[in-house]
N, C-alpha and C positions, 0 to 999 in steps of 0.2 A: 721736268718741272722741279722747282725748288720749294720744299716745305719748310719754311723758316730756317733756311740755311742748310738744309739737308737735301742733297740731290740724289734722286733715284732714277733708274732707267725705266722707260716706258716700253712695254712689250705687247700691249693690246690696244685696240681702238674700241670706242663705245658703240659697237654694233652688237649683233647677237653673239654672245661670248660664252665660253665654257670655263676653263681653269683660270682663276684669277690670281693664283699664287705667283709671287715673284714680280708683280707689277707695282708701279707707283699708284697705290690705291686712291690717294687724294686727287691725283691728276686724272685718273680714270673716272672718278665720281664727278669731277668738274665737267668733263666732257659729257657725261650722262645728263647732268642737270641742264646743260646748255642744249643738247641735241636730242637726247632720248631719256627724259626723266622717268619714264616707266618702261623698262627694258626687259624683254624676254631673254633669259639666260639658260644655258644647259647645266644639268646637274648629274654627277655620277652617283649621287646618293639617294635619288628619288625618281620614281617614274612619273610623278606629277609634273605638269607644266609649271615653270617657275618664273616669277617676275620680280624685278628689283625696282624699288621705289626710292628715289634719291633726293627729292626736294623737301625742304622742311615742312611746307604747308601740306603736302601730300602724305608724308610720313606721319605727321601729327594727326591728320584726319583718319588715316587707317587705324592707328593705335587707339583712337577715341571712338571707334565704331565697332564694338564687339558683336553686334548683330550681323553685320555683313562680313566681318573679318574675325573669324573665330581663332581662339588659342589652342583648340584641340589638336592641331597639327603637331604641337610640341609633344603630345603624348605618343604620336606616331614616330617622331624622330628620336626623342630622348627617352621614351618609355622603356625600351629595352635596356637602357642604362640606369635610369633614375627610378623606375617604377612609377607609382601613382603620385604625381606631383601637381601642385596648384598651377604651375606654368601651363598645364594642358587643360585646365578647367575653365568653364564659362559660367556666367549667370549666378544663380543662387548657390550652386555647388561651390563655386570659387569663393563667393562672399563668406560662406559658412566656414570653410576650411582656412581661409586666410585669417579670419578673425581669431582663430585658435592661437596663433603665434604673433599677431600684430602687436599685442600689448608689450611684448619683450623688446620691441624696436621703436617705441614711441619716445620722443625727446624727454618726456618726464621720467622715463625708466632708465635713462642712460647715465644720470649723475652717479648712480651707484657703481656702474661698470667703469666709469672714468677713474674713480678713486681706488677701487678695489682690484681692478684688472688691467685697464688700458695703460694708465701711467706707470704702474710697476713693471709691466711687460716691456714696454719700449725703453724704460729706464735701465733695466738690466741688460738689454741688448747693446745700448749705447755705452754703458759703463764698461762692458767687456772690451769694446773697441778702443776706448779713449786713450789708453797708454801707447798704442801702437803707432799712431800717426799715419796709418794707411789702411784702406779697407775697400771691399767691393760692397757697396750699399745694397745691391740687389741680393747677392748671395748671403749676406750677413745681417741684413735688416729687413728689407721689404718682403722677402719670401718667408720670413720667420714670424714677424710681428702680427699680421692680421690673422693668420691661422691659429696662433696661440690665443688671440683674443676670442675668436669664435668658438674655439674648443672650450675656453673657460665659460663663455655664456651658455653653451649647451650643457656643460658639466661632464665632458669626457676628458680623459687624462691628458693634460697639456704637454706632458713630457713626450708624448707620441706625435708631436706636431709635424715632424719631418715625414712621417708616414702619411699623415692626413694630407700634407701638401702634395705628395706624390700621387695619392689617389685622386685628389682634386684635379691635378694636371692631366692624368690619364683619362679620367671620366669626361673632362671637357672636350676630348677628341670626338666623343659622341659617335654619330653615324659615319664619320669619315673613316673610322677604323674600329669596328666593334670588337675586333680581336684584342684591342688594347683597353677600350672603355668598359666592356662588359666584365672581364675578369677583375678589373679594379673595383667595380661596383659590387661584385660578389665578395671580394675580400673585405671591403668596408662593412658589408652587412654581417659577415662572420665575426668581425671584430666587435661590432656594436651589439650583437645578440646578448652576451652576458650582461652588458651595461643596461640594456632595455629590460631584461628580466629582473635585474636588481632594482631598477627604479619602479617597476610595477609593484614589487614587494615592499620597497622602502623608499618612497618618494622623497626627493630633496628639493632644495630651493634652486632649481636649474631648469633649463628649457627642455631637456630630455624628459624630466619628470612631468613638466606641464603637458608635453605631447602625449605621453603614454597614459596619463590619467584624464585627458580631455574627453569630452563627450560631444557627439553630434547627433541630434535627434534622439537623445537619451541613451545612446550606445557609445561604448569606447571605440577608439579607432582600431581598425584592423591592422595586422602586421604590414600589409601592403602600403597603407597610408603612413604608418609610423616610419617605416624605413624610407619611404618616399620623401617625407619631410627631412629626415636626417641626411639623406643623400643630397638633397638640394641645399640645405642650410649650411652644412659644413664646407663644401666646395665654394658655394657662392660667397659666403662670408669671408673666405680666404682669398679667392682669386681676384675679385673685382678691386678690392682695396690694394692688394699687392701691385696690380698693374698701375693704378692711378698714382700711388705713392712714388713709384719709380719715375713716372713721367713728371710729377711735381718737383721732385728733387733735381731731375735733369733740367727742367725749365729754369729753376733758380740758379743752377750752376752755369747755365749758358746765357743768362740775362743779368749781368752784374748790377744794373740799376734796380731791378726788382729784388734781387738778393739784398742789396743795401737797404731797401725800404723795409723788408721783413726783419732784418737784423735790428733795425731801429724801432719798429712798431709791429709787434706780433699780431695785432688786431687786423693787419692787412692780409693775413693768411686766408681768411674766409673768402675774400674777393679773389685772391690769386688761385686758390684751389678751384673755385667755381670756373675760372677761365681755363684752367688745365682740363677740367672735365669736358668743357666744350671743345677745346683745341685738340686734345688727344683723348677722345672718348675711348675708354678701355674695352668696352664690349660694343662693337660697331654695328651689329645687325640683330634684328628681332624678327621672328617668323610668325606669320599668320596664314590662315586658310580662307579663301573667298567662299562664302556660303551660298553665293549666287553670282551670276554674271554681273560685273560691276565696272563702271567706267571711272578711271582715275587719270586726271590730267589729259583727258581726251583719248585715252587708250583703254580698250575693253579688256578686262582680265576675266578669263572664263571661270565658271563655277568649279570649285575643287582645286584651283591653282594654289600653289605656295606663293605667298607674297612676302618677299624679304624686304623689311623696312630698314634702310641704311641710316641708322641714327648718327653714325659718324659723318656721313655725307650731309645729312640735314643740319648738323652743327657747324658745317662749313658753307652753308648756302649763302652766296653773296647777296641775294635779295633780302636777306634778314640781318646779316652781320657785315658791317663795313670792313674791308680788308680782312676777310674771314680766315685766310691762311696764316695770318700773323698772330703770335701770342701777345696779347695786349690786355693786361689786367685793368687798364684804365678805360677800356671801351664801355660804351653805354650798356648797362646790364639788361639782358633779355633772357628769358627762360630758355634753357636748352633741353635736349632730350637724352642726356647721358644716362639718366635713370629711367628712361622710358616716359610714358605718360598714360593716363587712363587708369582703368581698374587694376592693371597689372604693373603699375609703377613700382619700382624696386622697394621691397619691404625694408631693406637694411640701409636705405640712403642716409638716414640720420646717424646711424652708427658709423657708416663709412666716413661721413664728413667729420665726425668727432675724432675717429681714429686718425684721419689725415691731419687735422689741426694739431692734435696732441703729439702725434708721431713726428711730423716735420719739425715742430717747435723743439722737441726733445733732441733731435739730431743736431739742430743748429746750436742749441745750448751746450750739448755735451761734446761736440767736435768743433772746436773753435778754428776760425780761418779755413773753413771747409772749401775745397776747390777740386776740380777735376785733376786726376793724375796726369801730369804732362808727359809721362813716359808710356802711357797706355794708348792704344788705338782710339780714334774718335768714336764717340758713342752716339747712337741715334735710336729713335723709337722704331720698333719693327713689329710686323704682324699684320694680319688681315682682320679676322673676326675678333681677335684679342690683340691689343697693342700695348707695348711697354718696352723700355730699354732692356735688353737681355743681360746687361751687366752695367755697373756704374762704379768704375775704379776712381777713388778719391784719395787725396792726402789732406792732412790737417795738422794742427799743432798738438803734439801729444800732451795728455793730461794725466798726471800721476805716474806711477812706475809700473812697467810691465814685469810680471813675475816669470 
């Protein structure tokens, strides 16, 4: 199957499957949507029965039905790594704890971050590359920029951003390899402990201070909740935007007409980023637990089963999107599921969109005549649960003098 010019090998059919690594995941999902839209799969990481839901209508219905599809399973899978996090909460508990940090991510709160943090951060990264005429935009921009931004929002030392990124990557392994994810989580907590202690004694104007001084039902948050928030927010704020920004830059670099439009009119970026979010959803799966036996698309899912909602597949559903495999910023706009939906819709989606718009624009402004490095191997988006280009070698017209 060809995914917008990138050919990958098929190694599985859409039957009862186990290991999905190494396959053309979009081709696999297309077969599922056609033949087995609700498919039982094997898992090496859970004793629960597991079902994969692949059509847009069904994925959206599951994510919007918290009574029959609970988020508590995320506490089981990610709890050993993240601790007590809102990803695993339901109902009033989720509402109360989400409200503690939601204000920091509202559009009205982001103007300050744009001028004080986001623009200066990406500006410094691009300025350092400009004299060279050659760079890897993944290694030297996209892996550095979002993690520095979220570190600044939280109020932790931005100069330690490389360590934060490593912890984020290791923690995202989750139940696939607890020998990697749990030590990373422990190291992050040990690093954060003196910062948390300082903010409790001397609160500042940052999100760590907001969390450690917040109250729920008249009581301050326990350490379990505080570190759960921080373990969630720092990796999530870094990783999702990092993946999408790489895919956005690759989309522009491989679609000259779209690149030309953006260079002429930066207001087109919002529409283009939205199409990238649909076309190459960076986090392709969301997990829920069936609280009762429930039928989805004619298939009964048993009580207690893990229900893997494939948002990446839903965003390629041909019944919703015409020519869904093609990157097409001119397509009729329709809501996608890149940020999820329902009560657990991504808290940071407005921050992510802002970072992407400002970041991509700064790269195009600061690195003129940007193009893929003709001497480098071809680049493609890779991954299963998390997708992005692993590298992005480019050349451009040097600006200024390299020291």
